[in-house]
PDB file of N, CA, C and O in Angstrom:
ATOM      1  N   LEU A   1     -78.561 -66.948-160.160  1.00  0.00           N
ATOM      2  CA  LEU A   1     -79.280 -66.388-159.172  1.00  0.00           C
ATOM      3  C   LEU A   1     -79.486 -64.925-159.538  1.00  0.00           C
ATOM      4  O   LEU A   1     -78.649 -64.041-159.355  1.00  0.00           O
ATOM      5  N   LYS A   2     -80.583 -64.782-160.027  1.00  0.00           N
ATOM      6  CA  LYS A   2     -80.878 -63.415-160.559  1.00  0.00           C
ATOM      7  C   LYS A   2     -80.644 -62.268-159.677  1.00  0.00           C
ATOM      8  O   LYS A   2     -80.167 -61.220-160.113  1.00  0.00           O
ATOM      9  N   ASN A   3     -80.961 -62.433-158.464  1.00  0.00           N
ATOM     10  CA  ASN A   3     -80.842 -61.241-157.466  1.00  0.00           C
ATOM     11  C   ASN A   3     -79.565 -61.309-156.628  1.00  0.00           C
ATOM     12  O   ASN A   3     -79.541 -60.692-155.563  1.00  0.00           O
ATOM     13  N   ALA A   4     -78.597 -61.947-156.993  1.00  0.00           N
ATOM     14  CA  ALA A   4     -77.387 -62.260-156.159  1.00  0.00           C
ATOM     15  C   ALA A   4     -76.653 -60.872-156.123  1.00  0.00           C
ATOM     16  O   ALA A   4     -76.564 -60.180-157.138  1.00  0.00           O
ATOM     17  N   ASP A   5     -76.126 -60.492-154.898  1.00  0.00           N
ATOM     18  CA  ASP A   5     -75.296 -59.306-154.853  1.00  0.00           C
ATOM     19  C   ASP A   5     -73.929 -59.388-155.713  1.00  0.00           C
ATOM     20  O   ASP A   5     -73.396 -58.379-156.176  1.00  0.00           O
ATOM     21  N   LEU A   6     -73.454 -60.601-155.866  1.00  0.00           N
ATOM     22  CA  LEU A   6     -72.197 -60.705-156.435  1.00  0.00           C
ATOM     23  C   LEU A   6     -72.448 -61.837-157.439  1.00  0.00           C
ATOM     24  O   LEU A   6     -72.867 -62.929-157.055  1.00  0.00           O
ATOM     25  N   LYS A   7     -72.162 -61.541-158.870  1.00  0.00           N
ATOM     26  CA  LYS A   7     -72.311 -62.603-159.861  1.00  0.00           C
ATOM     27  C   LYS A   7     -70.990 -62.680-160.454  1.00  0.00           C
ATOM     28  O   LYS A   7     -70.401 -61.668-160.837  1.00  0.00           O
ATOM     29  N   ILE A   8     -70.452 -63.978-160.553  1.00  0.00           N
ATOM     30  CA  ILE A   8     -69.209 -64.220-161.133  1.00  0.00           C
ATOM     31  C   ILE A   8     -69.454 -65.185-162.393  1.00  0.00           C
ATOM     32  O   ILE A   8     -70.130 -66.208-162.275  1.00  0.00           O
ATOM     33  N   TYR A   9     -68.934 -64.844-163.459  1.00  0.00           N
ATOM     34  CA  TYR A   9     -68.938 -65.716-164.664  1.00  0.00           C
ATOM     35  C   TYR A   9     -67.509 -66.222-164.904  1.00  0.00           C
ATOM     36  O   TYR A   9     -66.638 -65.502-165.392  1.00  0.00           O
ATOM     37  N   GLN A  10     -67.322 -67.436-164.553  1.00  0.00           N
ATOM     38  CA  GLN A  10     -65.999 -68.013-164.532  1.00  0.00           C
ATOM     39  C   GLN A  10     -65.742 -68.780-165.864  1.00  0.00           C
ATOM     40  O   GLN A  10     -66.502 -69.645-166.302  1.00  0.00           O
ATOM     41  N   VAL A  11     -64.594 -68.371-166.458  1.00  0.00           N
ATOM     42  CA  VAL A  11     -64.197 -69.113-167.724  1.00  0.00           C
ATOM     43  C   VAL A  11     -62.773 -69.490-167.628  1.00  0.00           C
ATOM     44  O   VAL A  11     -62.022 -69.024-166.770  1.00  0.00           O
ATOM     45  N   ALA A  12     -62.400 -70.390-168.575  1.00  0.00           N
ATOM     46  CA  ALA A  12     -61.011 -70.649-168.818  1.00  0.00           C
ATOM     47  C   ALA A  12     -60.997 -71.182-170.126  1.00  0.00           C
ATOM     48  O   ALA A  12     -61.992 -71.704-170.629  1.00  0.00           O
ATOM     49  N   SER A  13     -59.774 -71.056-170.767  1.00  0.00           N
ATOM     50  CA  SER A  13     -59.654 -71.393-172.141  1.00  0.00           C
ATOM     51  C   SER A  13     -59.894 -72.847-172.381  1.00  0.00           C
ATOM     52  O   SER A  13     -59.910 -73.574-171.388  1.00  0.00           O
ATOM     53  N   VAL A  14     -60.096 -73.401-173.629  1.00  0.00           N
ATOM     54  CA  VAL A  14     -60.342 -74.720-173.880  1.00  0.00           C
ATOM     55  C   VAL A  14     -59.154 -75.571-173.549  1.00  0.00           C
ATOM     56  O   VAL A  14     -59.214 -76.648-172.956  1.00  0.00           O
ATOM     57  N   GLU A  15     -57.967 -74.932-174.031  1.00  0.00           N
ATOM     58  CA  GLU A  15     -56.694 -75.425-173.813  1.00  0.00           C
ATOM     59  C   GLU A  15     -56.433 -75.861-172.227  1.00  0.00           C
ATOM     60  O   GLU A  15     -56.078 -76.960-171.801  1.00  0.00           O
ATOM     61  N   ALA A  16     -56.713 -74.688-171.524  1.00  0.00           N
ATOM     62  CA  ALA A  16     -56.427 -74.929-170.022  1.00  0.00           C
ATOM     63  C   ALA A  16     -57.219 -75.996-169.404  1.00  0.00           C
ATOM     64  O   ALA A  16     -56.754 -76.850-168.648  1.00  0.00           O
ATOM     65  N   ARG A  17     -58.566 -75.889-169.804  1.00  0.00           N
ATOM     66  CA  ARG A  17     -59.539 -76.927-169.186  1.00  0.00           C
ATOM     67  C   ARG A  17     -59.284 -78.313-169.649  1.00  0.00           C
ATOM     68  O   ARG A  17     -59.488 -79.303-168.945  1.00  0.00           O
ATOM     69  N   ALA A  18     -58.793 -78.344-170.959  1.00  0.00           N
ATOM     70  CA  ALA A  18     -58.513 -79.808-171.453  1.00  0.00           C
ATOM     71  C   ALA A  18     -57.295 -80.358-170.825  1.00  0.00           C
ATOM     72  O   ALA A  18     -57.275 -81.550-170.518  1.00  0.00           O
ATOM     73  N   ASN A  19     -56.199 -79.534-170.591  1.00  0.00           N
ATOM     74  CA  ASN A  19     -54.996 -79.873-169.895  1.00  0.00           C
ATOM     75  C   ASN A  19     -55.319 -80.280-168.402  1.00  0.00           C
ATOM     76  O   ASN A  19     -54.737 -81.233-167.884  1.00  0.00           O
ATOM     77  N   ARG A  20     -56.163 -79.611-167.796  1.00  0.00           N
ATOM     78  CA  ARG A  20     -56.443 -79.948-166.467  1.00  0.00           C
ATOM     79  C   ARG A  20     -57.224 -81.409-166.375  1.00  0.00           C
ATOM     80  O   ARG A  20     -56.972 -82.225-165.488  1.00  0.00           O
ATOM     81  N   ARG A  21     -58.085 -81.596-167.288  1.00  0.00           N
ATOM     82  CA  ARG A  21     -58.739 -82.821-167.455  1.00  0.00           C
ATOM     83  C   ARG A  21     -57.834 -83.890-167.737  1.00  0.00           C
ATOM     84  O   ARG A  21     -57.944 -84.996-167.209  1.00  0.00           O
ATOM     85  N   TYR A  22     -56.817 -83.547-168.671  1.00  0.00           N
ATOM     86  CA  TYR A  22     -55.864 -84.609-169.068  1.00  0.00           C
ATOM     87  C   TYR A  22     -55.014 -85.107-167.834  1.00  0.00           C
ATOM     88  O   TYR A  22     -54.833 -86.285-167.529  1.00  0.00           O
ATOM     89  N   LEU A  23     -54.568 -84.087-167.235  1.00  0.00           N
ATOM     90  CA  LEU A  23     -53.641 -84.488-165.932  1.00  0.00           C
ATOM     91  C   LEU A  23     -54.466 -85.266-164.919  1.00  0.00           C
ATOM     92  O   LEU A  23     -54.015 -86.239-164.316  1.00  0.00           O
ATOM     93  N   GLU A  24     -55.702 -84.790-164.759  1.00  0.00           N
ATOM     94  CA  GLU A  24     -56.625 -85.518-163.811  1.00  0.00           C
ATOM     95  C   GLU A  24     -56.741 -86.979-164.242  1.00  0.00           C
ATOM     96  O   GLU A  24     -56.584 -87.867-163.405  1.00  0.00           O
ATOM     97  N   ASN A  25     -56.995 -87.244-165.453  1.00  0.00           N
ATOM     98  CA  ASN A  25     -57.005 -88.602-166.007  1.00  0.00           C
ATOM     99  C   ASN A  25     -55.854 -89.401-165.894  1.00  0.00           C
ATOM    100  O   ASN A  25     -55.917 -90.575-165.531  1.00  0.00           O
ATOM    101  N   GLN A  26     -54.714 -88.779-166.210  1.00  0.00           N
ATOM    102  CA  GLN A  26     -53.411 -89.296-165.989  1.00  0.00           C
ATOM    103  C   GLN A  26     -53.123 -89.838-164.574  1.00  0.00           C
ATOM    104  O   GLN A  26     -52.647 -90.943-164.314  1.00  0.00           O
ATOM    105  N   LYS A  27     -53.471 -88.927-163.750  1.00  0.00           N
ATOM    106  CA  LYS A  27     -53.401 -89.377-162.207  1.00  0.00           C
ATOM    107  C   LYS A  27     -54.230 -90.530-161.836  1.00  0.00           C
ATOM    108  O   LYS A  27     -53.910 -91.299-160.929  1.00  0.00           O
ATOM    109  N   ARG A  28     -55.222 -90.639-162.492  1.00  0.00           N
ATOM    110  CA  ARG A  28     -56.301 -91.771-162.060  1.00  0.00           C
ATOM    111  C   ARG A  28     -55.948 -93.001-162.980  1.00  0.00           C
ATOM    112  O   ARG A  28     -56.596 -94.045-162.901  1.00  0.00           O
ATOM    113  N   GLY A  29     -54.966 -92.849-163.797  1.00  0.00           N
ATOM    114  CA  GLY A  29     -54.706 -93.997-164.661  1.00  0.00           C
ATOM    115  C   GLY A  29     -55.652 -94.202-165.754  1.00  0.00           C
ATOM    116  O   GLY A  29     -55.797 -95.334-166.216  1.00  0.00           O
ATOM    117  N   ILE A  30     -56.361 -93.127-166.245  1.00  0.00           N
ATOM    118  CA  ILE A  30     -57.345 -93.267-167.262  1.00  0.00           C
ATOM    119  C   ILE A  30     -56.726 -92.931-168.617  1.00  0.00           C
ATOM    120  O   ILE A  30     -56.215 -91.827-168.804  1.00  0.00           O
ATOM    121  N   PRO A  31     -56.764 -93.844-169.537  1.00  0.00           N
ATOM    122  CA  PRO A  31     -56.207 -93.482-170.784  1.00  0.00           C
ATOM    123  C   PRO A  31     -56.880 -92.374-171.491  1.00  0.00           C
ATOM    124  O   PRO A  31     -58.109 -92.320-171.538  1.00  0.00           O
ATOM    125  N   CYS A  32     -56.089 -91.455-172.065  1.00  0.00           N
ATOM    126  CA  CYS A  32     -56.920 -90.251-172.658  1.00  0.00           C
ATOM    127  C   CYS A  32     -55.967 -89.686-173.782  1.00  0.00           C
ATOM    128  O   CYS A  32     -54.786 -90.015-173.894  1.00  0.00           O
ATOM    129  N   ASP A  33     -56.624 -88.802-174.591  1.00  0.00           N
ATOM    130  CA  ASP A  33     -55.870 -88.056-175.725  1.00  0.00           C
ATOM    131  C   ASP A  33     -56.270 -86.578-175.536  1.00  0.00           C
ATOM    132  O   ASP A  33     -57.446 -86.223-175.622  1.00  0.00           O
ATOM    133  N   LEU A  34     -55.324 -85.783-175.294  1.00  0.00           N
ATOM    134  CA  LEU A  34     -55.505 -84.387-175.036  1.00  0.00           C
ATOM    135  C   LEU A  34     -56.301 -83.698-176.237  1.00  0.00           C
ATOM    136  O   LEU A  34     -57.168 -82.870-175.955  1.00  0.00           O
ATOM    137  N   LYS A  35     -56.055 -83.991-177.459  1.00  0.00           N
ATOM    138  CA  LYS A  35     -56.868 -83.411-178.629  1.00  0.00           C
ATOM    139  C   LYS A  35     -58.299 -83.748-178.511  1.00  0.00           C
ATOM    140  O   LYS A  35     -59.159 -82.897-178.734  1.00  0.00           O
ATOM    141  N   GLU A  36     -58.625 -85.113-178.125  1.00  0.00           N
ATOM    142  CA  GLU A  36     -59.938 -85.566-178.138  1.00  0.00           C
ATOM    143  C   GLU A  36     -60.707 -84.811-176.828  1.00  0.00           C
ATOM    144  O   GLU A  36     -61.878 -84.440-176.908  1.00  0.00           O
ATOM    145  N   ILE A  37     -59.999 -84.662-175.787  1.00  0.00           N
ATOM    146  CA  ILE A  37     -60.605 -83.982-174.717  1.00  0.00           C
ATOM    147  C   ILE A  37     -60.893 -82.443-175.005  1.00  0.00           C
ATOM    148  O   ILE A  37     -61.836 -81.850-174.481  1.00  0.00           O
ATOM    149  N   GLU A  38     -60.019 -81.868-175.862  1.00  0.00           N
ATOM    150  CA  GLU A  38     -60.306 -80.397-176.416  1.00  0.00           C
ATOM    151  C   GLU A  38     -61.510 -80.368-177.270  1.00  0.00           C
ATOM    152  O   GLU A  38     -62.278 -79.408-177.210  1.00  0.00           O
ATOM    153  N   LYS A  39     -61.718 -81.378-178.071  1.00  0.00           N
ATOM    154  CA  LYS A  39     -62.853 -81.460-179.127  1.00  0.00           C
ATOM    155  C   LYS A  39     -64.077 -81.669-178.147  1.00  0.00           C
ATOM    156  O   LYS A  39     -65.021 -80.887-178.262  1.00  0.00           O
ATOM    157  N   ASP A  40     -64.127 -82.590-177.265  1.00  0.00           N
ATOM    158  CA  ASP A  40     -65.223 -82.777-176.378  1.00  0.00           C
ATOM    159  C   ASP A  40     -65.606 -81.464-175.618  1.00  0.00           C
ATOM    160  O   ASP A  40     -66.788 -81.134-175.522  1.00  0.00           O
ATOM    161  N   ILE A  41     -64.588 -80.714-175.074  1.00  0.00           N
ATOM    162  CA  ILE A  41     -64.984 -79.494-174.338  1.00  0.00           C
ATOM    163  C   ILE A  41     -65.619 -78.521-175.367  1.00  0.00           C
ATOM    164  O   ILE A  41     -66.695 -77.982-175.110  1.00  0.00           O
ATOM    165  N   GLU A  42     -64.967 -78.295-176.521  1.00  0.00           N
ATOM    166  CA  GLU A  42     -65.430 -77.360-177.429  1.00  0.00           C
ATOM    167  C   GLU A  42     -66.890 -77.634-177.967  1.00  0.00           C
ATOM    168  O   GLU A  42     -67.643 -76.699-178.241  1.00  0.00           O
ATOM    169  N   LYS A  43     -67.277 -79.036-178.115  1.00  0.00           N
ATOM    170  CA  LYS A  43     -68.545 -79.447-178.446  1.00  0.00           C
ATOM    171  C   LYS A  43     -69.521 -79.156-177.309  1.00  0.00           C
ATOM    172  O   LYS A  43     -70.604 -78.602-177.494  1.00  0.00           O
ATOM    173  N   ARG A  44     -69.076 -79.559-176.134  1.00  0.00           N
ATOM    174  CA  ARG A  44     -69.968 -79.188-174.965  1.00  0.00           C
ATOM    175  C   ARG A  44     -70.126 -77.687-174.743  1.00  0.00           C
ATOM    176  O   ARG A  44     -71.232 -77.259-174.411  1.00  0.00           O
ATOM    177  N   ASP A  45     -69.156 -76.910-174.895  1.00  0.00           N
ATOM    178  CA  ASP A  45     -69.253 -75.429-174.846  1.00  0.00           C
ATOM    179  C   ASP A  45     -70.342 -74.955-175.748  1.00  0.00           C
ATOM    180  O   ASP A  45     -71.285 -74.277-175.340  1.00  0.00           O
ATOM    181  N   TYR A  46     -70.181 -75.338-177.012  1.00  0.00           N
ATOM    182  CA  TYR A  46     -71.261 -74.956-178.107  1.00  0.00           C
ATOM    183  C   TYR A  46     -72.698 -75.403-177.749  1.00  0.00           C
ATOM    184  O   TYR A  46     -73.653 -74.664-177.988  1.00  0.00           O
ATOM    185  N   ILE A  47     -72.834 -76.530-177.216  1.00  0.00           N
ATOM    186  CA  ILE A  47     -74.124 -76.942-176.864  1.00  0.00           C
ATOM    187  C   ILE A  47     -74.649 -76.252-175.822  1.00  0.00           C
ATOM    188  O   ILE A  47     -75.799 -75.820-175.900  1.00  0.00           O
ATOM    189  N   ASP A  48     -73.902 -76.062-174.747  1.00  0.00           N
ATOM    190  CA  ASP A  48     -74.274 -75.313-173.473  1.00  0.00           C
ATOM    191  C   ASP A  48     -74.750 -73.761-173.859  1.00  0.00           C
ATOM    192  O   ASP A  48     -75.683 -73.161-173.327  1.00  0.00           O
ATOM    193  N   SER A  49     -73.881 -73.261-174.912  1.00  0.00           N
ATOM    194  CA  SER A  49     -74.282 -71.800-175.129  1.00  0.00           C
ATOM    195  C   SER A  49     -75.311 -71.610-176.138  1.00  0.00           C
ATOM    196  O   SER A  49     -75.849 -70.510-176.263  1.00  0.00           O
ATOM    197  N   HIS A  50     -75.655 -72.702-176.940  1.00  0.00           N
ATOM    198  CA  HIS A  50     -76.701 -72.569-178.000  1.00  0.00           C
ATOM    199  C   HIS A  50     -77.967 -73.358-177.775  1.00  0.00           C
ATOM    200  O   HIS A  50     -78.803 -73.478-178.670  1.00  0.00           O
ATOM    201  N   ARG A  51     -78.105 -73.879-176.614  1.00  0.00           N
ATOM    202  CA  ARG A  51     -79.378 -74.594-176.329  1.00  0.00           C
ATOM    203  C   ARG A  51     -80.656 -73.701-176.236  1.00  0.00           C
ATOM    204  O   ARG A  51     -80.543 -72.556-175.800  1.00  0.00           O
ATOM    205  N   GLU A  52     -81.737 -74.135-176.591  1.00  0.00           N
ATOM    206  CA  GLU A  52     -82.867 -73.307-176.654  1.00  0.00           C
ATOM    207  C   GLU A  52     -83.347 -72.946-175.176  1.00  0.00           C
ATOM    208  O   GLU A  52     -83.802 -71.822-174.963  1.00  0.00           O
ATOM    209  N   ASN A  53     -83.254 -73.852-174.193  1.00  0.00           N
ATOM    210  CA  ASN A  53     -83.626 -73.411-172.859  1.00  0.00           C
ATOM    211  C   ASN A  53     -82.547 -73.183-171.994  1.00  0.00           C
ATOM    212  O   ASN A  53     -81.712 -74.069-171.812  1.00  0.00           O
ATOM    213  N   SER A  54     -82.465 -71.996-171.393  1.00  0.00           N
ATOM    214  CA  SER A  54     -81.385 -71.587-170.540  1.00  0.00           C
ATOM    215  C   SER A  54     -79.963 -71.689-171.062  1.00  0.00           C
ATOM    216  O   SER A  54     -79.133 -72.336-170.423  1.00  0.00           O
ATOM    217  N   PRO A  55     -79.649 -71.084-172.187  1.00  0.00           N
ATOM    218  CA  PRO A  55     -78.298 -71.203-172.716  1.00  0.00           C
ATOM    219  C   PRO A  55     -77.405 -70.480-171.790  1.00  0.00           C
ATOM    220  O   PRO A  55     -77.734 -69.447-171.207  1.00  0.00           O
ATOM    221  N   LEU A  56     -76.187 -71.102-171.670  1.00  0.00           N
ATOM    222  CA  LEU A  56     -75.169 -70.585-170.781  1.00  0.00           C
ATOM    223  C   LEU A  56     -74.565 -69.223-171.371  1.00  0.00           C
ATOM    224  O   LEU A  56     -73.878 -69.182-172.392  1.00  0.00           O
ATOM    225  N   VAL A  57     -74.874 -68.243-170.682  1.00  0.00           N
ATOM    226  CA  VAL A  57     -74.427 -66.856-171.053  1.00  0.00           C
ATOM    227  C   VAL A  57     -74.006 -66.012-169.782  1.00  0.00           C
ATOM    228  O   VAL A  57     -74.439 -66.236-168.652  1.00  0.00           O
ATOM    229  N   LYS A  58     -73.210 -65.126-170.071  1.00  0.00           N
ATOM    230  CA  LYS A  58     -72.741 -64.200-168.916  1.00  0.00           C
ATOM    231  C   LYS A  58     -73.997 -63.250-168.667  1.00  0.00           C
ATOM    232  O   LYS A  58     -74.643 -62.778-169.602  1.00  0.00           O
ATOM    233  N   ALA A  59     -74.257 -63.037-167.469  1.00  0.00           N
ATOM    234  CA  ALA A  59     -75.225 -62.083-166.983  1.00  0.00           C
ATOM    235  C   ALA A  59     -74.639 -60.635-167.365  1.00  0.00           C
ATOM    236  O   ALA A  59     -73.419 -60.478-167.406  1.00  0.00           O
ATOM    237  N   ASP A  60     -75.421 -59.702-167.612  1.00  0.00           N
ATOM    238  CA  ASP A  60     -74.769 -58.342-167.877  1.00  0.00           C
ATOM    239  C   ASP A  60     -74.214 -57.843-166.786  1.00  0.00           C
ATOM    240  O   ASP A  60     -73.297 -57.054-167.014  1.00  0.00           O
ATOM    241  N   ASP A  61     -74.508 -58.076-165.491  1.00  0.00           N
ATOM    242  CA  ASP A  61     -74.065 -57.580-164.333  1.00  0.00           C
ATOM    243  C   ASP A  61     -72.916 -58.620-163.600  1.00  0.00           C
ATOM    244  O   ASP A  61     -72.421 -58.395-162.495  1.00  0.00           O
ATOM    245  N   ALA A  62     -72.644 -59.647-164.341  1.00  0.00           N
ATOM    246  CA  ALA A  62     -71.600 -60.524-163.823  1.00  0.00           C
ATOM    247  C   ALA A  62     -70.270 -60.054-163.984  1.00  0.00           C
ATOM    248  O   ALA A  62     -69.994 -59.333-164.942  1.00  0.00           O
ATOM    249  N   ILE A  63     -69.309 -60.428-163.043  1.00  0.00           N
ATOM    250  CA  ILE A  63     -67.998 -60.130-163.148  1.00  0.00           C
ATOM    251  C   ILE A  63     -67.186 -61.301-164.038  1.00  0.00           C
ATOM    252  O   ILE A  63     -67.381 -62.464-163.686  1.00  0.00           O
ATOM    253  N   LEU A  64     -66.401 -61.087-165.025  1.00  0.00           N
ATOM    254  CA  LEU A  64     -65.885 -62.058-165.770  1.00  0.00           C
ATOM    255  C   LEU A  64     -64.482 -62.397-165.119  1.00  0.00           C
ATOM    256  O   LEU A  64     -63.616 -61.539-164.947  1.00  0.00           O
ATOM    257  N   LEU A  65     -64.338 -63.730-164.772  1.00  0.00           N
ATOM    258  CA  LEU A  65     -63.155 -64.185-164.096  1.00  0.00           C
ATOM    259  C   LEU A  65     -62.438 -65.380-165.044  1.00  0.00           C
ATOM    260  O   LEU A  65     -62.908 -66.517-165.064  1.00  0.00           O
ATOM    261  N   ASP A  66     -61.483 -65.075-165.674  1.00  0.00           N
ATOM    262  CA  ASP A  66     -60.757 -65.923-166.474  1.00  0.00           C
ATOM    263  C   ASP A  66     -59.797 -66.681-165.610  1.00  0.00           C
ATOM    264  O   ASP A  66     -58.860 -66.038-165.136  1.00  0.00           O
ATOM    265  N   THR A  67     -59.896 -67.948-165.342  1.00  0.00           N
ATOM    266  CA  THR A  67     -59.015 -68.756-164.573  1.00  0.00           C
ATOM    267  C   THR A  67     -58.119 -69.631-165.275  1.00  0.00           C
ATOM    268  O   THR A  67     -57.546 -70.563-164.712  1.00  0.00           O
ATOM    269  N   SER A  68     -57.982 -69.349-166.514  1.00  0.00           N
ATOM    270  CA  SER A  68     -57.031 -70.199-167.388  1.00  0.00           C
ATOM    271  C   SER A  68     -55.677 -70.405-166.840  1.00  0.00           C
ATOM    272  O   SER A  68     -55.146 -71.513-166.920  1.00  0.00           O
ATOM    273  N   ASP A  69     -55.055 -69.340-166.256  1.00  0.00           N
ATOM    274  CA  ASP A  69     -53.667 -69.445-165.780  1.00  0.00           C
ATOM    275  C   ASP A  69     -53.604 -69.435-164.219  1.00  0.00           C
ATOM    276  O   ASP A  69     -52.597 -69.011-163.652  1.00  0.00           O
ATOM    277  N   MET A  70     -54.694 -69.908-163.521  1.00  0.00           N
ATOM    278  CA  MET A  70     -54.765 -69.969-162.149  1.00  0.00           C
ATOM    279  C   MET A  70     -54.784 -71.340-161.593  1.00  0.00           C
ATOM    280  O   MET A  70     -55.342 -72.271-162.174  1.00  0.00           O
ATOM    281  N   THR A  71     -54.187 -71.451-160.494  1.00  0.00           N
ATOM    282  CA  THR A  71     -54.418 -72.691-159.692  1.00  0.00           C
ATOM    283  C   THR A  71     -55.713 -72.612-158.954  1.00  0.00           C
ATOM    284  O   THR A  71     -56.376 -71.575-158.911  1.00  0.00           O
ATOM    285  N   ILE A  72     -56.070 -73.755-158.361  1.00  0.00           N
ATOM    286  CA  ILE A  72     -57.515 -73.702-157.580  1.00  0.00           C
ATOM    287  C   ILE A  72     -57.283 -72.810-156.441  1.00  0.00           C
ATOM    288  O   ILE A  72     -58.240 -72.077-156.191  1.00  0.00           O
ATOM    289  N   ASP A  73     -56.288 -72.689-155.714  1.00  0.00           N
ATOM    290  CA  ASP A  73     -56.154 -71.801-154.522  1.00  0.00           C
ATOM    291  C   ASP A  73     -56.086 -70.320-155.017  1.00  0.00           C
ATOM    292  O   ASP A  73     -56.425 -69.429-154.237  1.00  0.00           O
ATOM    293  N   GLU A  74     -55.634 -69.999-156.362  1.00  0.00           N
ATOM    294  CA  GLU A  74     -55.686 -68.746-156.926  1.00  0.00           C
ATOM    295  C   GLU A  74     -57.029 -68.183-157.214  1.00  0.00           C
ATOM    296  O   GLU A  74     -57.390 -67.017-157.054  1.00  0.00           O
ATOM    297  N   GLU A  75     -57.865 -69.411-157.765  1.00  0.00           N
ATOM    298  CA  GLU A  75     -59.264 -69.026-158.223  1.00  0.00           C
ATOM    299  C   GLU A  75     -60.047 -68.853-156.889  1.00  0.00           C
ATOM    300  O   GLU A  75     -60.941 -68.006-156.903  1.00  0.00           O
ATOM    301  N   VAL A  76     -59.843 -69.501-155.810  1.00  0.00           N
ATOM    302  CA  VAL A  76     -60.599 -69.255-154.532  1.00  0.00           C
ATOM    303  C   VAL A  76     -60.136 -68.007-154.038  1.00  0.00           C
ATOM    304  O   VAL A  76     -61.040 -67.280-153.625  1.00  0.00           O
ATOM    305  N   ASN A  77     -58.912 -67.526-153.960  1.00  0.00           N
ATOM    306  CA  ASN A  77     -58.575 -66.257-153.477  1.00  0.00           C
ATOM    307  C   ASN A  77     -59.149 -65.097-154.365  1.00  0.00           C
ATOM    308  O   ASN A  77     -59.655 -64.107-153.836  1.00  0.00           O
ATOM    309  N   ALA A  78     -59.063 -65.234-155.664  1.00  0.00           N
ATOM    310  CA  ALA A  78     -59.850 -64.347-156.619  1.00  0.00           C
ATOM    311  C   ALA A  78     -61.155 -63.991-156.305  1.00  0.00           C
ATOM    312  O   ALA A  78     -61.503 -62.814-156.216  1.00  0.00           O
ATOM    313  N   ILE A  79     -62.012 -65.081-156.104  1.00  0.00           N
ATOM    314  CA  ILE A  79     -63.377 -65.009-155.810  1.00  0.00           C
ATOM    315  C   ILE A  79     -63.555 -64.347-154.383  1.00  0.00           C
ATOM    316  O   ILE A  79     -64.376 -63.450-154.185  1.00  0.00           O
ATOM    317  N   LEU A  80     -62.798 -64.813-153.494  1.00  0.00           N
ATOM    318  CA  LEU A  80     -62.958 -64.096-152.063  1.00  0.00           C
ATOM    319  C   LEU A  80     -62.496 -62.687-152.138  1.00  0.00           C
ATOM    320  O   LEU A  80     -62.979 -61.900-151.324  1.00  0.00           O
ATOM    321  N   GLU A  81     -61.654 -62.273-152.976  1.00  0.00           N
ATOM    322  CA  GLU A  81     -61.207 -60.890-153.170  1.00  0.00           C
ATOM    323  C   GLU A  81     -62.454 -60.152-153.780  1.00  0.00           C
ATOM    324  O   GLU A  81     -62.867 -59.129-153.235  1.00  0.00           O
ATOM    325  N   LEU A  82     -63.007 -60.615-154.806  1.00  0.00           N
ATOM    326  CA  LEU A  82     -64.204 -59.966-155.340  1.00  0.00           C
ATOM    327  C   LEU A  82     -65.285 -59.853-154.406  1.00  0.00           C
ATOM    328  O   LEU A  82     -66.000 -58.851-154.420  1.00  0.00           O
ATOM    329  N   PHE A  83     -65.486 -60.882-153.514  1.00  0.00           N
ATOM    330  CA  PHE A  83     -66.551 -60.798-152.518  1.00  0.00           C
ATOM    331  C   PHE A  83     -66.220 -59.629-151.496  1.00  0.00           C
ATOM    332  O   PHE A  83     -67.060 -58.809-151.128  1.00  0.00           O
ATOM    333  N   ARG A  84     -64.876 -59.650-151.075  1.00  0.00           N
ATOM    334  CA  ARG A  84     -64.627 -58.616-150.129  1.00  0.00           C
ATOM    335  C   ARG A  84     -64.737 -57.225-150.719  1.00  0.00           C
ATOM    336  O   ARG A  84     -65.136 -56.318-149.989  1.00  0.00           O
ATOM    337  N   LYS A  85     -64.450 -57.007-151.851  1.00  0.00           N
ATOM    338  CA  LYS A  85     -64.532 -55.688-152.577  1.00  0.00           C
ATOM    339  C   LYS A  85     -66.076 -55.284-152.799  1.00  0.00           C
ATOM    340  O   LYS A  85     -66.449 -54.113-152.863  1.00  0.00           O
ATOM    341  N   LYS A  86     -66.900 -56.366-152.903  1.00  0.00           N
ATOM    342  CA  LYS A  86     -68.311 -56.043-153.084  1.00  0.00           C
ATOM    343  C   LYS A  86     -69.046 -55.694-151.738  1.00  0.00           C
ATOM    344  O   LYS A  86     -69.840 -54.760-151.631  1.00  0.00           O
ATOM    345  N   VAL A  87     -68.704 -56.519-150.760  1.00  0.00           N
ATOM    346  CA  VAL A  87     -69.404 -56.170-149.432  1.00  0.00           C
ATOM    347  C   VAL A  87     -68.547 -55.290-148.590  1.00  0.00           C
ATOM    348  O   VAL A  87     -68.924 -55.007-147.453  1.00  0.00           O
ATOM    349  N   GLY A  88     -67.378 -54.817-149.081  1.00  0.00           N
ATOM    350  CA  GLY A  88     -66.605 -53.762-148.264  1.00  0.00           C
ATOM    351  C   GLY A  88     -65.886 -54.464-147.087  1.00  0.00           C
ATOM    352  O   GLY A  88     -65.608 -53.782-146.100  1.00  0.00           O
ATOM    353  N   ALA A  89     -65.581 -55.719-147.119  1.00  0.00           N
ATOM    354  CA  ALA A  89     -65.053 -56.366-145.978  1.00  0.00           C
ATOM    355  C   ALA A  89     -63.448 -56.274-146.088  1.00  0.00           C
ATOM    356  O   ALA A  89     -62.740 -56.766-145.209  1.00  0.00           O
TER     357      ALA A  89
END
């Protein structure tokens, strides 16, 4: 959203995202390999950031939020805090 008042570029390490996916798959009983998940994420990240049309890049005015070591509740709270600071609430 080019004209958004608050822009957040959310990232997490490949290892953190792979581990999350691995644990989700384990919960669902889906057989998986952590190293394969990491490779898949790395490949997807490369494709997303190098595609010709609309490559995934951080906007100059976006706030970088690294969620590698956050729980989902911590992520939500961090985003809400950034919003409150932006709007002065």
